[in-house]
C-alpha positions, 0 to 999 in steps of 0.5 A, a space after each residue: 553865657 550872661 547878658 547885659 541890654 543896654 536900650 537907647 532910641 531905636 538900638 539895642 545893645 547886648 553884651 553878651 560874656 561866657 560861653 554860647 553853648 547848646 541851650 540853657 542861656 543861648 536859647 534866650 537869645 532869639 526871645 530877647 531880640 524878639 522882645 527889644 522888636 516889640 519895644 520899637 528897637 529896630 537895630 540890635 548890637 550884639 557885642 561879643 567882645 566877652 564871649 569866650 566859646 562859641 559852640 553850633 548851639 549858640 552859632 545856632 542861637 546867633 542865626 536864630 536871634 537874626 532870622 527873628 529881627 529880620 522877620 519883623 524888620 529889624 537889623 542885627 549887626 555884631 561888634 567886637 567879634 574875636 579872631 577865633 569866631 570870626 574864623 568860625 564865621 568864616 568856614 560856616 559862611 556865617 560872615 556873608 549874613 551877619 555885619 560885623 563891626 570892628 567896635 560897639 559904637 562904630 554899630 551904633 554909629 553906621 546904624 544912627 548915619 543910614 537912619 
């Protein structure tokens, strides 16, 4: 998995690509989220539009990132969730936990409008 980071004010976008597998870069996701929160980025958009495959470890990394953000007063929203990942989130009931936007701009705008 590869991660590209962009920060604008309080909003950070993490664009993920490749496979989210157990171990490897997936483990770094929560650390990246904590680092962003330390830099006053309170809303983090995780763009998963270029993620090809997610295993249980990848799901765990997303949950860990979400928990890290929530525990430190931040929010995470996923964008560009492909049908296959959305089905997985539905099956695991994680769609009830994660906010999802159809597009990255929509996720950014939802935070900007509220705050």
